[in-house]
GUKOLVEX-37756 format. One record per residue (C-alpha): z, x, y. Coordinates in Angstrom, 2 decimals, always signed. Layout:
% GUKOLVEX-37756
@pz = Z, px = X, py = Y
...
This chain:
% GUKOLVEX-37756
@pz = -18.78, px = +9.13, py = +59.00
@pz = -17.60, px = +8.48, py = +55.16
@pz = -17.17, px = +5.07, py = +53.81
@pz = -15.16, px = +6.01, py = +51.33
@pz = -13.08, px = +8.50, py = +53.42
@pz = -9.44, px = +6.63, py = +54.29
@pz = -8.09, px = +7.59, py = +57.68
@pz = -4.41, px = +8.70, py = +57.74
@pz = -2.75, px = +8.84, py = +61.32
@pz = +1.02, px = +7.17, py = +61.30
@pz = +1.61, px = +4.85, py = +63.83
@pz = +3.10, px = +5.99, py = +67.30
@pz = +6.20, px = +3.55, py = +68.31
@pz = +5.98, px = +5.52, py = +72.23
@pz = +3.11, px = +4.44, py = +73.70
@pz = +1.82, px = +6.90, py = +76.20
@pz = +0.35, px = +5.39, py = +78.91
@pz = -3.79, px = +5.35, py = +78.60
@pz = -5.79, px = +8.14, py = +80.91
@pz = -8.40, px = +5.60, py = +81.64
@pz = -7.38, px = +1.76, py = +80.21
@pz = -10.51, px = +0.37, py = +80.77
@pz = -11.51, px = +1.94, py = +77.25
@pz = -8.73, px = +0.32, py = +75.48
@pz = -6.06, px = +1.95, py = +73.06
@pz = -8.04, px = +1.43, py = +70.23
@pz = -10.97, px = +4.22, py = +71.50
@pz = -7.56, px = +6.00, py = +72.59
@pz = -6.25, px = +6.20, py = +68.78
@pz = -9.83, px = +6.97, py = +67.07
@pz = -9.99, px = +10.11, py = +69.69
@pz = -6.81, px = +11.12, py = +68.92
@pz = -8.07, px = +10.86, py = +65.41
@pz = -10.85, px = +12.47, py = +65.60
@pz = -9.21, px = +15.72, py = +67.15
@pz = -7.27, px = +16.08, py = +63.41
@pz = -10.37, px = +16.22, py = +61.91
@pz = -10.56, px = +19.77, py = +60.25
@pz = -14.52, px = +19.57, py = +59.33
@pz = -16.49, px = +20.25, py = +62.13
@pz = -19.56, px = +18.75, py = +61.19
@pz = -17.22, px = +15.08, py = +60.37
@pz = -15.43, px = +15.33, py = +63.43
@pz = -18.52, px = +15.34, py = +65.68
@pz = -20.10, px = +12.65, py = +63.64
@pz = -17.05, px = +10.61, py = +64.55
@pz = -17.09, px = +11.57, py = +68.01
@pz = -21.10, px = +10.64, py = +68.03
@pz = -19.82, px = +6.96, py = +66.84
@pz = -16.59, px = +6.83, py = +69.30
@pz = -18.92, px = +7.40, py = +72.22
@pz = -21.95, px = +5.05, py = +70.94
@pz = -19.05, px = +2.36, py = +70.51
@pz = -18.16, px = +3.19, py = +74.29
@pz = -22.29, px = +3.08, py = +75.28
@pz = -22.24, px = -0.62, py = +73.50
@pz = -19.05, px = -1.93, py = +75.03
@pz = -20.57, px = -1.86, py = +78.57
@pz = -24.24, px = -3.37, py = +78.46
@pz = -24.27, px = -3.49, py = +82.44
@pz = -24.19, px = -0.15, py = +82.64
@pz = -26.86, px = +0.74, py = +80.36
@pz = -28.94, px = +1.41, py = +83.60
@pz = -26.47, px = +3.72, py = +85.42
@pz = -27.81, px = +7.05, py = +85.86
@pz = -26.22, px = +9.87, py = +83.18
@pz = -24.35, px = +7.57, py = +81.32
@pz = -23.96, px = +9.02, py = +78.34
@pz = -22.72, px = +12.60, py = +79.91
@pz = -20.28, px = +10.40, py = +82.09
@pz = -19.46, px = +8.38, py = +78.62
@pz = -18.54, px = +12.12, py = +77.42
@pz = -16.52, px = +13.57, py = +80.13
@pz = -14.54, px = +10.60, py = +79.80
@pz = -14.22, px = +11.36, py = +76.18
@pz = -13.09, px = +14.73, py = +76.76
@pz = -10.71, px = +13.54, py = +79.14
@pz = -8.76, px = +11.22, py = +77.19
@pz = -8.89, px = +13.69, py = +74.53
@pz = -6.98, px = +15.95, py = +77.19
@pz = -10.12, px = +18.51, py = +77.18
@pz = -8.76, px = +19.45, py = +73.54
@pz = -12.13, px = +18.61, py = +71.58
@pz = -13.87, px = +20.82, py = +69.54
@pz = -17.18, px = +19.24, py = +70.13
@pz = -20.22, px = +20.26, py = +71.93
@pz = -21.88, px = +17.69, py = +73.85
@pz = -25.65, px = +16.60, py = +73.73
@pz = -26.15, px = +18.65, py = +77.35
@pz = -24.53, px = +21.59, py = +75.97
@pz = -21.95, px = +21.21, py = +78.70
@pz = -18.26, px = +21.52, py = +77.84
@pz = -16.32, px = +19.01, py = +80.26
@pz = -13.23, px = +21.03, py = +81.40
@pz = -10.73, px = +20.10, py = +84.00
@pz = -11.81, px = +22.38, py = +86.64
@pz = -15.33, px = +20.75, py = +86.91
@pz = -13.50, px = +17.62, py = +87.46
@pz = -14.30, px = +17.66, py = +91.21
@pz = -13.30, px = +13.92, py = +91.48
@pz = -12.02, px = +10.95, py = +89.68
@pz = -14.49, px = +9.97, py = +87.70
@pz = -16.19, px = +6.19, py = +88.40
@pz = -14.78, px = +3.53, py = +85.87
@pz = -17.08, px = +1.59, py = +83.83
@pz = -16.58, px = -1.97, py = +84.31
@pz = -16.34, px = -4.21, py = +81.40
@pz = -16.95, px = -8.16, py = +81.61
@pz = -14.11, px = -10.51, py = +80.44
@pz = -15.56, px = -12.88, py = +77.33
@pz = -13.97, px = -14.86, py = +74.73
@pz = -14.48, px = -13.84, py = +71.12
@pz = -14.00, px = -16.25, py = +68.21
@pz = -11.14, px = -14.26, py = +66.77
@pz = -9.72, px = -13.04, py = +69.83
@pz = -6.79, px = -10.39, py = +68.10
@pz = -9.91, px = -8.26, py = +67.60
@pz = -10.77, px = -7.92, py = +71.44
@pz = -13.29, px = -8.77, py = +74.02
@pz = -15.68, px = -5.98, py = +73.07
@pz = -16.19, px = -6.64, py = +69.45
@pz = -18.51, px = -9.71, py = +69.47
@pz = -20.53, px = -7.29, py = +72.01
@pz = -20.80, px = -4.42, py = +69.36
@pz = -22.04, px = -6.68, py = +66.71
@pz = -24.57, px = -8.27, py = +69.03
@pz = -25.78, px = -4.77, py = +69.19
@pz = -25.45, px = -4.02, py = +65.57
@pz = -27.89, px = -7.26, py = +64.77
@pz = -30.56, px = -5.59, py = +67.13
@pz = -31.05, px = -2.40, py = +65.33
@pz = -33.96, px = -2.55, py = +63.37
@pz = -33.20, px = +0.54, py = +61.21
@pz = -31.11, px = -0.60, py = +58.45
@pz = -29.21, px = +2.97, py = +57.79
@pz = -28.03, px = +3.12, py = +61.41
@pz = -27.31, px = -0.82, py = +61.52
@pz = -25.47, px = -0.37, py = +58.19
@pz = -23.44, px = +2.45, py = +59.69
@pz = -22.68, px = +0.63, py = +63.05
@pz = -20.95, px = -2.30, py = +60.98
@pz = -19.29, px = +0.21, py = +59.50
@pz = -17.76, px = +1.55, py = +61.94
@pz = -17.31, px = -1.65, py = +63.88
@pz = -15.27, px = -3.24, py = +60.62
@pz = -12.65, px = +0.24, py = +61.30
@pz = -12.67, px = -0.86, py = +64.84
@pz = -11.93, px = -4.11, py = +63.88
@pz = -9.13, px = -2.90, py = +61.43
@pz = -7.03, px = -0.79, py = +64.07
@pz = -7.19, px = -4.05, py = +66.26
@pz = -6.11, px = -6.30, py = +63.67
@pz = -2.87, px = -3.88, py = +62.85
@pz = -2.40, px = -3.04, py = +66.93
@pz = -2.38, px = -6.97, py = +67.53
@pz = -0.04, px = -7.57, py = +64.73
@pz = +1.86, px = -4.72, py = +63.24
@pz = +3.53, px = -7.04, py = +60.80
@pz = +0.82, px = -8.09, py = +58.83
@pz = -1.10, px = -6.26, py = +56.58
@pz = -4.70, px = -6.81, py = +56.69
@pz = -7.38, px = -6.35, py = +53.41
@pz = -10.88, px = -5.29, py = +53.70
@pz = -11.83, px = -8.32, py = +52.37
@pz = -10.32, px = -10.57, py = +55.38
@pz = -12.53, px = -7.77, py = +57.80
@pz = -15.84, px = -8.38, py = +55.82
@pz = -15.27, px = -11.89, py = +55.99
@pz = -14.21, px = -12.00, py = +59.68
@pz = -17.44, px = -9.56, py = +60.23
@pz = -19.82, px = -12.62, py = +58.66
@pz = -17.99, px = -15.19, py = +60.99
@pz = -18.71, px = -13.40, py = +63.89
@pz = -22.35, px = -12.30, py = +63.07
@pz = -22.85, px = -15.76, py = +62.31
@pz = -23.30, px = -14.72, py = +58.39
@pz = -26.41, px = -12.33, py = +59.57
@pz = -24.21, px = -9.26, py = +58.97
@pz = -22.31, px = -7.99, py = +55.38
@pz = -20.42, px = -5.18, py = +54.29
@pz = -20.60, px = -4.03, py = +50.38
@pz = -18.43, px = -5.38, py = +48.28
@pz = -17.04, px = -2.60, py = +47.06
@pz = -17.40, px = -0.76, py = +50.85
@pz = -13.92, px = +1.03, py = +51.74
@pz = -13.21, px = -0.01, py = +55.38
@pz = -11.58, px = +3.30, py = +57.18
@pz = -7.89, px = +2.99, py = +57.75
@pz = -7.01, px = +3.76, py = +61.23
@pz = -3.58, px = +4.23, py = +62.67
@pz = -2.01, px = +5.39, py = +65.84
@pz = -0.64, px = +9.06, py = +66.05
@pz = +3.11, px = +10.04, py = +66.33
@pz = +3.98, px = +11.81, py = +68.87
@pz = +7.14, px = +13.88, py = +69.60
@pz = +7.51, px = +13.14, py = +73.22
@pz = +10.75, px = +11.21, py = +74.16
@pz = +9.97, px = +11.03, py = +77.59
@pz = +6.95, px = +10.23, py = +79.24
@pz = +5.99, px = +10.79, py = +82.52
@pz = +4.09, px = +7.93, py = +84.20
């Protein structure tokens, strides 16, 4: 995922009901953006980053059998099965293959220092701190920054948030242990627009 790429997706004023609400609207919006990425390799890399975020958001499920396969099934369901990306196991999830409602993945509630980012951000920060590979850790921090930027705008749409604010908040949440380069550009995620005016529940 390019550090300098600015993601352009317009705000959707009519919020659709979430298919799997436990992942939150920001994950849903990131999946919707991924569907619009034309380059196949870039799209695959972005989806893999989202799966990793979903994985790190629920540490208590790490020992669940085939957790990554379940996450890929869920991400396809969130994308309404319209996602041209091959899962690691080589099996593309389909509606026909879904024989029952998938078991939900639990997400514990906790307080964060900056609550408008949501309960998952601190957990993701902690995971990044555990990463020994510097390149992977840097990529994770950039991904977290994009997630935080979207969460901030979802929380308060009337105020613009700068990259400097996000970088400062990353330092705060990580107790000064994580940072982004001064010239780093954080992806600018925005919700997608839809023409549907009537949404059935």
